[in-house]
C-alpha positions in Angstrom: -13.2 -2.5 -1.5 -16.8 -2.6 -2.7 -18.6 -5.8 -1.8 -21.8 -4.8 -3.6 -20.4 -4.8 -7.2 -21.4 -7.6 -9.5 -18.8 -9.7 -11.3 -19.7 -7.9 -14.5 -19.2 -4.5 -12.9 -15.8 -5.6 -11.5 -14.8 -6.8 -15.0 -15.9 -3.4 -16.5 -14.0 -1.6 -13.7 -10.8 -3.6 -14.5 -11.1 -2.8 -18.2 -11.7 0.9 -17.5 -8.7 1.0 -15.1 -6.4 -0.7 -17.7 -7.4 0.8 -21.0 -8.6 4.2 -19.9 -5.3 4.8 -18.1 -3.4 3.4 -21.1 -5.0 5.9 -23.5 -4.4 8.8 -21.1 -0.7 7.9 -20.6 -0.1 7.3 -24.2 -0.8 11.0 -24.8 1.3 12.0 -22.0 4.3 9.7 -22.8 4.6 10.5 -26.5 6.2 13.8 -25.7 9.2 12.0 -24.1 9.8 9.9 -27.2 9.9 12.8 -29.6 11.6 15.2 -27.2 14.6 15.8 -29.5 12.4 16.4 -32.5 10.3 18.9 -30.5 13.5 20.7 -29.4 14.4 21.3 -33.0 10.9 22.5 -34.0 10.1 24.7 -31.0 13.4 26.1 -29.7 16.1 28.2 -31.4 18.8 26.3 -33.2 21.8 28.2 -31.9 23.0 25.5 -29.5 21.8 22.0 -30.4 22.6 20.6 -27.0 20.3 23.2 -25.4 17.5 22.2 -27.7 17.4 18.8 -26.1 17.8 20.2 -22.6 14.9 22.6 -23.2 12.7 19.9 -24.6 13.3 17.7 -21.5 12.7 20.8 -19.4 9.2 21.0 -20.9 8.9 17.3 -20.3 9.6 18.0 -16.6 7.1 20.9 -16.6 4.3 18.4 -17.2 5.3 16.7 -14.0 5.6 19.9 -12.1 2.0 20.6 -12.9 0.8 17.2 -11.6 0.5 18.5 -8.0 -1.7 21.4 -9.3 -3.9 19.0 -11.0 -4.1 16.7 -8.0 -5.0 19.7 -5.8 -8.0 20.5 -8.0 -9.0 17.1 -9.4 -8.2 15.0 -6.4 -10.7 16.6 -4.1 -13.3 16.4 -6.9 -12.8 12.6 -6.9 -13.6 12.6 -3.2 -16.5 15.0 -3.5 -18.3 14.1 -6.7 -17.0 10.6 -7.4 -14.2 8.7 -9.1 -16.0 8.3 -12.4 -16.5 12.1 -13.0 -12.9 13.0 -12.1 -11.5 10.3 -14.4 -13.8 11.3 -17.3 -12.8 15.0 -16.9 -9.1 14.1 -16.9 -9.2 12.2 -20.2 -11.1 15.1 -21.9 -8.4 17.6 -20.8 -5.6 15.2 -22.0 -7.2 14.6 -25.4 -7.7 18.3 -26.1 -4.1 19.1 -25.1 -2.7 16.4 -27.3 -4.8 17.6 -30.3 -3.5 21.2 -29.9 0.2 20.1 -29.6 -0.2 18.1 -32.8 -1.5 21.2 -34.6 0.9 23.8 -33.0 3.1 25.8 -35.4 6.8 25.7 -34.8 9.4 28.3 -34.0 10.0 29.1 -37.6 6.4 30.1 -38.1 5.5 32.1 -34.9 8.8 32.5 -33.1 9.0 32.2 -29.3 5.2 32.0 -29.1 5.6 28.4 -30.3 7.7 27.4 -27.3 5.4 29.3 -24.9 2.3 27.5 -26.3 4.1 24.2 -26.0 4.9 24.8 -22.4 1.3 25.8 -21.6 -0.1 22.7 -23.3 2.4 20.5 -21.6 1.3 22.1 -18.3 -2.3 21.3 -19.2 -1.3 17.7 -19.8 0.4 17.5 -16.5 -2.7 19.0 -14.8 -4.8 16.2 -16.3 -2.4 13.5 -15.2 -2.4 15.0 -11.7 -5.1 12.8 -10.5 -5.5 10.3 -13.4 -2.9 7.7 -12.5 -3.6 7.7 -8.8 -7.4 8.0 -9.4 -7.3 4.9 -11.5 -5.3 3.0 -8.9 -7.7 4.2 -6.2 -10.7 3.2 -8.2 -9.3 -0.2 -9.1 -8.4 -0.9 -5.5 -11.9 0.0 -4.3 -13.6 -2.0 -7.0 -11.6 -5.2 -6.3 -13.0 -8.2 -4.6 -11.5 -9.2 -1.2 -7.9 -10.4 -1.6 -7.6 -9.1 -5.2 -6.9 -5.4 -4.6 -3.2 -5.8 -5.5 -4.0 -7.5 -8.7 -6.7 -5.1 -9.8 -4.7 -2.0 -8.8 -1.7 -3.4 -10.7 -3.9 -3.4 -13.8 -4.2 0.4 -13.5 -0.4 0.5 -13.2 -0.1 -1.8 -16.2 -2.4 0.5 -18.1 0.0 3.4 -17.6 2.9 1.2 -18.7 0.8 0.1 -21.7 0.3 3.7 -22.6 4.1 4.2 -22.6 4.6 1.1 -24.7 1.9 2.3 -27.2 3.6 5.7 -27.3 7.0 4.1 -28.0 5.6 1.7 -30.6 3.6 4.4 -32.4 6.7 6.7 -32.6 8.8 3.8 -33.8 6.3 2.7 -36.5 5.8 6.3 -37.7 9.5 7.0 -37.8 10.1 3.8 -39.7 7.4 4.7 -42.3 8.1 8.4 -42.9 11.9 8.3 -42.2 14.0 10.1 -39.6 14.2 13.3 -41.6 10.4 13.6 -42.1 9.9 12.6 -38.5 11.8 15.6 -37.2 9.9 18.0 -39.5 6.3 16.9 -39.3 6.0 13.2 -38.5 6.2 13.9 -34.7 2.7 15.4 -35.0 1.0 12.2 -36.0 1.3 10.4 -32.6 -0.3 13.4 -30.8 -3.2 13.6 -33.3 -3.8 9.9 -33.1 -3.8 10.2 -29.3 -6.4 12.9 -29.4 -8.6 10.6 -31.5 -8.4 7.6 -29.3 -9.1 9.7 -26.2 -12.7 9.6 -27.3 -12.6 5.8 -26.7 -11.3 6.4 -23.2 -14.0 8.8 -22.4 -16.7 6.3 -23.6 -15.2 3.7 -21.3 -15.0 6.0 -18.3 -18.7 7.0 -18.7 -19.6 3.3 -18.3 -17.7 2.7 -15.1 -19.6 1.8 -11.9 -19.1 4.3 -9.1 -17.2 3.1 -6.0 -17.5 6.1 -3.8 -20.4 5.9 -1.4 -22.5 9.1 -0.6 -20.8 11.3 1.9 -22.8 12.3 5.0 -19.9 13.9 6.8 -18.7 16.5 4.3 -20.0 19.9 3.1 -23.2 19.9 1.1 -23.0 20.8 -2.6 -26.3 22.4 -3.7 -24.8 24.9 -6.1 -21.6 25.1 -8.2 -20.5 28.1 -6.3 -20.1 25.9 -3.2 -17.6 23.7 -5.0 -14.6 25.9 -4.2 -15.4 25.9 -0.5 -15.8 22.1 -0.5 -12.4 21.7 -2.3 -10.8 24.0 0.3 -12.3 21.8 3.1 -10.8 18.7 1.5 -7.4 20.3 1.1 -7.5 21.3 4.8 -7.9 17.6 5.6 -4.9 16.9 3.4 -2.8 19.3 5.4 -3.7 17.4 8.5 -2.3 14.2 6.9 1.1 15.8 6.0 3.0 12.9 7.6 1.1 10.4 5.4 1.8 12.6 2.3 5.6 12.5 3.0 5.4 8.7 3.5 3.7 8.1 0.2 6.2 10.4 -1.6 9.1 8.4 -0.2 7.3 5.1 -1.0 6.8 5.8 -4.7 9.6 8.1 -5.9 12.6 5.7 -6.2 11.2 3.1 -8.6 9.6 5.7 -10.7 12.9 7.7 -11.0 14.7 4.5 -12.2 11.8 3.9 -14.7 12.1 7.4 -16.2 15.9 7.2 -16.4 15.9 3.8 -18.0 12.8 4.1 -20.3 12.9 7.8 -21.2 16.3 9.3 -20.8 18.4 6.4 -22.0 16.0 6.0 -24.9 16.6 9.5 -26.1 20.4 9.3 -25.4 20.7 6.1 -27.4 18.4 7.4 -30.1 20.7 10.4 -30.7 23.7 8.1 -30.9 22.3 5.0 -32.7 19.0 6.0 -34.2 15.6 6.6 -32.5 13.8 3.9 -34.4 15.9 1.1 -32.9 15.9 2.6 -29.4 12.1 2.9 -29.4 11.7 -0.6 -30.8 13.8 -2.1 -28.0 12.0 -0.1 -25.4 8.6 -1.2 -26.8 9.6 -4.8 -26.5 11.0 -4.6 -22.9 8.1 -2.4 -21.7 5.5 -4.8 -23.1 7.1 -7.6 -21.1 7.1 -5.3 -18.2 3.3 -5.1 -18.3 3.0 -8.7 -17.2 5.7 -8.2 -14.6 3.8 -5.3 -13.1 0.6 -7.4 -12.9 2.7 -10.1 -11.2 3.8 -7.6 -8.7 0.2 -6.9 -7.7 -0.5 -10.6 -7.5 2.5 -11.1 -5.3 1.3 -8.3 -3.0 -2.0 -10.2 -2.6 -0.2 -13.5 -2.1 2.7 -12.6 0.2 1.8 -9.1 1.5 2.2 -5.6 0.3 5.0 -4.7 2.7 7.4 -7.6 1.9 7.0 -7.3 -1.8 7.7 -3.6 -1.8 10.6 -4.1 0.6 12.4 -6.7 -1.6 11.6 -4.9 -4.8 13.3 -1.7 -3.6 16.3 -3.7 -2.1 17.0 -5.4 -5.5 16.6 -2.2 -7.3 19.1 -0.4 -5.1 21.7 -3.1 -6.0 20.9 -3.3 -9.8 20.1 0.3 -10.7 23.7 1.7 -10.7 24.9 -1.2 -12.9 22.0 -1.0 -15.3 22.2 2.8 -15.8 26.0 2.6 -16.2 25.5 0.1 -19.0 22.8 2.1 -20.7 24.9 5.3 -20.7 27.2 3.8 -23.3 24.6 4.9 -26.0 24.6 1.7 -28.0 21.4 -0.3 -28.9 22.8 -3.4 -27.3 23.7 -1.6 -24.1 20.2 -0.1 -23.9 18.7 -3.5 -24.3 20.9 -5.0 -21.5 20.2 -2.1 -19.2 16.4 -2.3 -19.6 16.3 -6.0 -19.3 18.4 -5.8 -16.1 16.1 -3.3 -14.5 12.6 -4.2 -15.8 11.9 -6.9 -13.3 12.6 -5.0 -10.0 11.1 -1.8 -11.4 7.9 -3.3 -12.6 7.3 -5.6 -9.6 7.8 -2.6 -7.2 5.6 -0.3 -9.3 2.9 -3.1 -9.5 2.9 -3.5 -5.7 3.3 0.0 -4.4 0.0 1.5 -5.7 -2.3 -0.7 -3.5 -0.1 0.0 -0.5 -0.3 3.7 -1.0 -4.1 3.7 -1.5 -4.8 1.6 1.6 -2.7 3.8 3.8 -5.2 6.6 3.2 -8.8 6.8 4.6 -11.4 6.3 1.8 -12.9 9.8 1.9 -9.5 11.4 1.5 -7.9 8.9 -1.0 -8.1 10.8 -4.2 -6.8 14.0 -2.6 -4.1 12.7 -0.3 -2.8 9.9 -2.5 -3.0 12.0 -5.7 -1.2 15.0 -4.1 1.5 12.9 -2.5 2.1 10.8 -5.6 2.1 13.8 -7.9 4.6 15.7 -5.6 6.9 12.7 -5.8 6.7 12.6 -9.6 7.0 16.3 -10.0 10.0 16.8 -7.7 11.9 13.6 -8.4 10.8 11.2 -11.0 9.7 13.6 -13.8 12.8 15.7 -13.4 15.2 12.8 -13.5 15.7 12.9 -17.3 16.3 16.7 -17.1 18.8 16.2 -14.3 20.5 13.3 -16.2 20.7 15.5 -19.3 22.3 18.3 -17.3 24.8 16.0 -15.8 25.7 14.5 -19.2 26.2 18.0 -20.7 28.3 19.0 -17.7 30.7 16.1 -18.3 29.5 14.4 -15.1 27.7 11.3 -16.6 29.4 9.1 -13.9 27.0 10.6 -11.4 23.8 9.5 -13.2 23.9 5.9 -12.0 24.2 7.1 -8.4 21.7 9.9 -8.7 18.6 8.0 -7.4 20.3 5.9 -4.6 19.4 8.2 -1.7 15.7 7.9 -2.7 16.1 4.1 -2.6 17.1 4.4 1.1 14.1 6.7 1.7 11.8 4.1 0.0 13.0 1.4 2.3 12.4 3.5 5.4 8.9 4.4 4.1 8.1 0.7 3.5 9.1 -0.3 7.0 7.0 2.5 8.5 3.9 1.4 6.7 3.7 -1.6 9.1 2.7 0.8 11.8 -0.3 1.9 9.7 -2.2 -1.4 9.8 -1.2 -2.7 6.4 0.6 -6.0 5.9 
């Protein structure tokens, strides 16, 4: 934590962590809420079920690119500062969102449309690779003593706020233009709006105080050509911390898997059966309440300790996740509401408390690289692919496995939380 920041600088840092992250994640999350519409526009119509599967496959591709972005942008945050890295990420995201909103469909340019969509989704994933973790790292470092959990949870809440804004925007636009128009051209509007508001996020990022002190132990950077060598040096340090990388992956994967199953996959499943407008509206309301719960999770981590709060959050989630997902799979609006209300408290408390724990496990000069790469790998391999896996299980007549899919990761999360006690965190 930085002790030399003024109260005004800490306030500005909190706002940048909350709203900058929200604007970035709005752009990234919108895709999930219009996945079915994108499947109809960008993929052949021969097999409707495969359109949805393909659309969620592209959704997962964004997460598979997160480790690539973290490998490049994470070391930049450790070498050149948190502010520059976070500003660069929001520029990349805004441009990607703009191009998706303007992209012609399959009927205009054939398979080139799907290829371009995949490439742009990859660029979005690259941007997010260090965005979320960079915001959490920055907020933790900018916090006053005893407030790191609360301030880092604001960054988490910012990401959740972005999801809520994405869901709300899609629901409002669908309600205004109608379901038919939404599937033809209305889905473009959330992307174009996101590209516009990304400019606001960039302005906020440029005003952030820097939290990274000058490095007198790393390679010098006197010319842009030396940047590649410096990034390689940082990545070599990450390889030396491979046990820590595995620990963070296990720590963060479970709660995020449940989040994407409950707040992305179930939304699309219910939307196909009962109307996307109603499903998105329910999700918006529940996620908005979840923002405060995530912040509560950070406060509880400050008050009672990071390890106990993460332990109990994961324990409760292991018990409630199968029941909540089984209820949500019924495809009705009421079942979606019950499932999300059942899961929102343990999911959000755990997500609000896990970020600060993951950051403080890592030495300061390696945080953006190690924490970003570990977190991104967890999201790419497990959380981001959860909707795709659930969609495949559903189409394979094995929906009964979906509520059980994430439980092994719950056990891994508990093991990881217990092991963090040996790393000097409480």
